[in-house]
C-alpha positions in Angstrom: 28.9 -6.9 10.8 28.8 -3.9 13.9 31.2 -4.0 16.6 30.1 -3.7 20.4 29.4 0.3 21.5 31.6 0.9 24.9 28.7 3.0 26.1 26.8 -0.1 26.0 28.7 -2.3 27.6 29.9 0.3 30.4 26.4 1.2 31.2 25.1 -2.5 31.8 28.5 -3.1 33.8 27.2 -0.2 35.9 23.6 -1.6 36.2 25.2 -5.0 37.2 27.5 -3.4 40.0 24.3 -1.6 41.1 22.3 -4.8 41.3 25.7 -6.7 43.2 26.0 -3.6 45.7 22.1 -3.5 45.9 21.8 0.7 44.7 19.6 1.4 42.5 20.3 2.7 39.3 21.2 6.8 39.2 17.9 9.2 39.1 19.4 10.5 36.1 19.1 7.2 34.2 15.8 6.4 35.2 14.7 9.9 34.2 16.6 9.3 30.7 14.8 5.8 30.0 11.3 7.2 31.2 11.8 10.3 28.3 13.5 7.7 26.1 10.5 5.1 26.5 7.8 8.1 26.1 9.3 9.4 23.0 9.5 5.7 21.3 6.0 5.0 22.1 4.9 8.8 20.8 7.2 7.9 17.6 5.4 4.6 17.1 1.9 5.5 17.8 2.5 8.1 14.9 4.0 6.1 12.7 0.4 4.3 11.3 -0.9 8.2 10.9 2.1 9.2 9.4 1.7 6.1 6.6 -2.1 6.9 6.3 -1.3 10.6 5.7 1.6 9.8 3.3 -0.5 7.5 1.0 -3.4 10.0 1.2 -1.0 13.0 0.3 0.4 10.4 -2.4 -3.0 10.2 -3.8 -3.7 13.8 -3.8 -0.7 15.0 -5.6 0.8 12.3 -8.0 -2.1 12.3 -11.1 -0.2 9.0 -12.6 0.0 7.6 -9.1 -4.3 8.1 -8.7 -4.8 7.1 -12.0 -2.6 3.6 -11.7 -4.8 3.1 -8.2 -8.3 3.2 -9.7 -7.5 2.2 -13.3 -7.8 -1.8 -12.6 -11.5 -0.9 -11.5 -12.6 -1.1 -15.0 -11.3 -4.6 -15.5 -12.9 -6.0 -12.4 -15.6 -8.3 -12.8 -17.7 -7.3 -9.7 -17.1 -3.5 -11.0 -18.3 -4.5 -14.4 -21.2 -6.5 -13.4 -22.6 -3.7 -11.2 -21.9 -0.6 -13.9 -23.8 -2.8 -16.6 -26.8 -3.5 -13.6 -26.7 0.4 -13.9 -26.9 1.1 -17.1 -29.4 -1.5 -17.7 -31.9 -0.3 -14.9 -31.5 3.5 -17.0 -32.0 2.3 -20.4 -35.4 0.2 -19.5 -36.6 3.3 -18.0 -36.9 4.7 -21.9 -37.7 1.5 -23.0 -41.8 0.9 -23.9 -43.0 -2.3 -25.4 -45.5 -0.9 -26.7 -43.7 1.5 -28.4 -41.3 -1.4 -30.1 -45.0 -2.9 -31.4 -46.1 0.5 -33.5 -44.2 -0.9 -36.7 -46.3 -4.1 -36.4 -49.4 -3.8 -38.9 -52.2 -2.9 -38.1 -54.3 -6.1 -38.3 -51.6 -8.0 -36.5 -51.3 -5.2 -33.3 -54.3 -6.5 -31.3 -53.4 -10.2 -31.4 -50.1 -9.2 -30.4 -51.0 -6.8 -27.8 -53.2 -9.6 -26.3 -50.2 -12.0 -26.0 -48.5 -9.4 -24.5 -50.9 -8.8 -21.7 -50.3 -12.9 -20.9 -46.7 -12.5 -21.4 -45.8 -9.1 -20.7 -43.5 -10.1 -18.1 -41.4 -12.7 -19.6 -41.0 -10.5 -22.9 -39.9 -7.6 -20.7 -37.5 -9.8 -18.8 -36.1 -11.2 -22.1 -35.5 -7.5 -23.2 -33.8 -6.6 -20.2 -31.6 -9.4 -19.9 -30.8 -8.8 -24.3 -29.8 -5.0 -23.1 -27.9 -6.3 -20.0 -26.0 -8.5 -22.4 -25.0 -5.3 -24.3 -24.2 -3.1 -21.4 -22.1 -6.2 -19.9 -20.2 -6.4 -23.6 -19.3 -2.8 -23.5 -18.0 -2.8 -19.6 -15.9 -5.8 -20.3 -14.4 -3.8 -23.4 -11.7 -1.8 -23.7 -14.2 1.5 -24.3 -14.8 1.4 -20.9 -11.4 1.3 -19.9 -10.5 4.0 -21.7 -13.6 5.9 -20.1 -12.9 4.7 -16.6 -9.2 5.8 -17.3 -9.6 9.4 -19.0 -12.6 10.1 -17.0 -10.4 10.2 -13.9 -7.3 11.7 -15.6 -8.8 14.3 -16.9 -11.6 15.5 -14.7 -8.9 14.7 -11.7 -5.6 15.8 -11.7 -5.3 15.2 -8.2 -7.7 12.7 -6.3 -8.2 15.7 -4.0 -10.7 17.2 -6.7 -12.8 14.4 -5.8 -12.7 14.2 -1.8 -12.6 18.1 -1.6 -15.5 18.3 -4.5 -13.6 20.8 -6.3 -13.6 20.7 -10.0 -16.5 19.0 -11.4 -16.6 16.7 -14.1 -17.9 12.9 -14.5 -16.4 12.2 -11.0 -17.7 14.4 -8.0 -19.4 13.9 -5.1 -23.3 14.3 -4.8 -24.9 13.9 -1.5 -23.2 11.3 0.4 -21.1 9.3 -2.5 -18.6 9.9 -4.9 -19.6 8.9 -8.5 -19.2 8.7 -11.7 -21.4 9.4 -14.6 -22.0 6.8 -17.0 -23.1 8.7 -20.0 -20.7 8.1 -22.1 -20.7 4.4 -21.6 -24.5 4.1 -22.1 -24.0 6.3 -25.6 -22.2 3.1 -26.8 -24.7 0.7 -25.5 -27.4 2.3 -27.5 -25.3 1.9 -30.5 -24.8 -1.5 -29.7 -28.7 -2.3 -29.4 -29.3 -0.4 -32.2 -26.9 -2.5 -34.5 -28.6 -5.6 -33.0 -31.9 -4.7 -34.8 -33.5 -2.9 -31.2 -34.0 0.8 -33.5 -36.1 1.9 -30.4 -33.0 2.6 -28.8 -31.8 5.3 -31.4 -34.6 7.2 -29.9 -33.7 7.3 -26.0 -32.5 10.4 -25.3 -29.7 11.5 -23.1 -29.5 9.4 -20.1 -27.3 10.3 -17.4 -27.0 7.7 -14.4 -23.8 7.4 -11.3 -21.9 4.9 -10.7 -21.0 5.2 -7.1 -17.3 4.7 -6.4 -17.3 5.7 -2.2 -20.3 6.3 0.1 -19.9 7.7 3.5 -23.0 8.8 5.6 -20.8 12.0 6.4 -18.8 13.4 3.3 -18.0 16.4 4.9 -16.3 15.2 7.3 -14.5 12.9 5.4 -13.6 15.5 3.1 -12.1 17.8 6.6 -10.8 14.5 7.3 -8.8 14.0 4.0 -7.4 17.9 4.1 -5.9 17.4 7.6 -3.8 14.3 6.3 -2.9 15.9 3.2 -1.7 18.8 5.2 0.2 15.9 7.6 1.1 13.5 4.6 4.6 15.4 4.3 5.5 16.1 8.0 3.8 13.8 10.3 6.0 10.6 9.3 9.3 13.1 9.5 7.9 14.0 13.0 7.2 9.9 13.9 10.9 9.5 12.7 12.7 12.0 14.6 11.1 10.8 17.8 11.8 7.4 17.5 15.5 8.7 16.6 15.5 10.6 19.7 14.2 8.2 21.9 16.9 5.6 20.5 19.4 8.2 21.4 18.3 9.5 24.8 18.0 5.8 25.8 21.1 4.4 28.6 20.9 1.5 26.4 20.6 2.6 23.1 20.8 -0.7 21.5 18.1 -2.3 23.1 16.2 0.9 22.7 16.5 0.2 19.3 15.2 -3.2 19.2 12.0 -1.9 20.4 11.4 0.8 18.7 11.6 -1.1 15.4 9.9 -3.7 16.6 7.2 -1.3 18.0 7.4 0.6 14.7 6.4 -2.8 12.8 3.7 -3.9 15.4 1.7 -0.6 15.1 1.7 -0.6 11.6 0.3 -4.6 11.8 -2.2 -3.0 14.0 -2.7 -0.7 10.9 -3.0 -3.6 8.5 -5.3 -5.2 11.0 -7.5 -2.6 11.1 -7.9 -1.8 7.5 -9.4 -5.6 7.3 -12.3 -5.0 10.2 -12.7 -1.0 8.7 -13.4 -2.9 5.5 -16.4 -5.5 7.1 -17.8 -2.5 8.5 -17.8 -0.7 5.7 -19.5 -2.9 3.7 -22.1 -3.8 6.5 -23.1 0.3 6.3 -23.7 0.1 3.1 -27.4 0.4 1.6 -28.9 -2.7 0.0 -29.0 -0.7 -3.2 -25.3 -0.9 -3.7 -23.5 -4.3 -4.6 -21.1 -5.8 -1.9 -18.7 -7.2 -4.4 -18.1 -4.1 -6.3 -17.7 -1.7 -3.2 -15.4 -4.4 -1.7 -13.5 -4.6 -5.2 -13.4 -0.6 -4.7 -12.2 -0.2 -1.2 -9.5 -3.2 -1.8 -8.5 -1.2 -4.7 -8.2 2.1 -3.1 -6.2 0.4 -0.2 -3.8 -2.1 -1.8 -1.2 0.4 -2.1 -1.5 1.4 1.8 -1.5 -2.1 2.4 1.6 -2.4 0.3 3.3 0.2 2.6 2.0 -1.5 5.8 4.1 -4.7 4.6 7.3 -2.6 3.9 7.2 -1.0 7.5 6.5 -4.0 8.8 9.9 -5.8 7.0 11.9 -2.3 7.7 11.0 -3.0 11.5 11.7 -6.5 11.8 15.0 -6.1 9.5 16.2 -3.5 11.7 15.5 -5.0 15.3 17.5 -7.8 13.7 20.4 -6.3 12.6 20.4 -4.3 16.2 19.9 -7.4 17.9 22.5 -9.7 16.1 25.2 -6.8 16.4 24.9 -6.7 19.8 27.1 -8.3 22.5 24.1 -11.1 23.9 25.8 -14.7 23.9 23.1 -15.7 21.4 24.0 -12.6 19.0 27.5 -13.9 19.7 27.0 -17.4 18.8 25.4 -16.2 15.4 28.0 -14.1 14.5 31.1 -17.0 15.5 28.9 -19.3 12.9 29.1 -16.4 10.1 32.7 -15.7 10.4 33.6 -19.5 10.6 31.4 -19.8 7.3 33.6 -17.4 5.8 36.8 -18.6 7.2 36.1 -21.9 5.8 35.1 -20.5 2.6 38.4 -18.1 2.3 40.4 -21.5 3.5 39.2 -23.2 0.7 40.5 -20.4 -2.0 43.7 -20.5 0.1 43.9 -24.1 -1.0 43.2 -23.2 -4.5 46.2 -21.0 -4.8 43.3 -17.6 -5.0 44.9 -14.2 -3.9 43.3 -10.9 -3.9 46.5 -9.1 -4.7 46.8 -5.6 -3.0 43.0 -5.5 -2.4 42.9 -7.4 0.6 45.1 -5.5 2.6 43.1 -2.2 1.4 39.9 -3.5 2.4 41.2 -5.0 5.4 42.0 -1.3 6.6 39.3 0.3 5.7 36.8 -2.5 6.5 35.0 -0.4 8.9 34.7 2.3 6.8 33.2 0.5 4.0 30.7 -1.6 5.8 29.5 1.9 7.1 29.4 3.2 3.8 27.4 0.0 2.1 24.6 0.5 4.8 24.7 3.9 4.3 24.0 3.0 0.5 21.0 0.8 1.7 19.6 3.3 3.6 19.7 5.8 0.8 18.5 3.1 -1.8 15.5 2.6 0.0 14.4 6.1 0.9 14.8 6.7 -2.8 13.4 4.0 -4.1 9.7 5.0 -5.4 6.9 3.2 -3.2 8.9 0.0 -1.5 7.5 -3.0 -1.0 8.2 -5.8 1.9 10.1 -7.7 -0.7 12.2 -4.7 -1.4 13.4 -4.7 2.3 14.1 -7.8 2.0 16.0 -7.7 -1.1 18.3 -5.0 0.0 19.2 -6.5 3.5 20.3 -10.1 1.7 22.4 -7.7 -0.9 23.4 -5.7 2.1 24.2 -9.0 3.6 26.2 -10.7 0.9 28.2 -7.4 0.7 29.0 -7.4 4.1 29.9 -10.8 3.5 32.4 -10.0 0.7 34.3 -7.3 2.6 34.9 -9.5 5.7 35.9 -12.3 3.2 38.2 -10.2 1.1 39.2 -7.8 3.9 40.3 -10.7 6.6 42.1 -12.8 3.9 45.6 -10.4 3.8 45.4 -10.1 7.3 45.5 -14.2 8.1 48.4 -14.5 5.4 50.3 -11.7 6.9 49.5 -13.4 10.5 50.9 -16.8 8.8 53.9 -15.0 7.3 55.1 -13.8 11.0 
């Protein structure tokens, strides 16, 4: 566990003396505290923007990441239903019941046409249902999944091509929507209809219909905001982190400032997560009635799921840092927790002593260098978190528990030899 910082104790002692003597805190300390608080607040406010910017830049710069984000949409039932409806509507506009009767014998045609006059609506509904069933089979197959993945990979090496309108291809921005042209899938549906006996489907010309992935009334504004976020994706998180570090280093009581910065960091990330949930409701309510609400909700949830994962990771990181700073401090409760920690390790060590287990020369070495080993372990955990590709909240918790276990081993091994030496004396 980290040791008490002398500067913290000295600052606390001076504050207590000033309070007992009725003297106000030095102006210099008040100015430092105010500046530190300002830096920490700015860093906490920029943290959510940094998360969004980093998420946006990640999608824009990494094709595999973008494809991994949108690929699950092909298997979502709501998206498949919406795509099948669009395909059915497009094909039905080219299918005429009268044309289907051309191959009927002339003598039987008047009677059938009379029946169509009475039941035409029902027959058209039946035909529409038949077409939709075939469309649903196609969009639920690997054909649609491959089309969806390859269209996004081939025509968009980065998501920037969709949001900036450059590049063209199957995924593009038109008017107020980001759309996908379903023409290749419609060809598959036409083949299925023809194979099922509906020969009229072979005469349907090439049909192009767009499936809306994202809709907004101000696409131009969205594109501008995206470019700004893309540019800020690299340096904005760094600026937020530097402000937080500067605020902690400038503070008179650094440990307390670290706890406040970590909790503030986690709190603003939590607000971002809540904001994503609230914005989802507003976004769906603003969609026109022609857009499938379940499909739009699935698209929104899929596009933001990695951002939500990052939010949970940041919340976990902030809580872990705040807890570590508090436990390593001089507070009465923190000291009690550390005493319980050392008592548990001491009991385990005593049990191994009774069993005759010894660490040999490792114990004295670890005892001499236990502080350096502890800081190396902390640095290793930090490096692992930084280098981990897209860490989650569980990754943060796992690294924290692994670090805690490693520190317990160091404490166990290093203190064992120290007590043996004291007993010999």
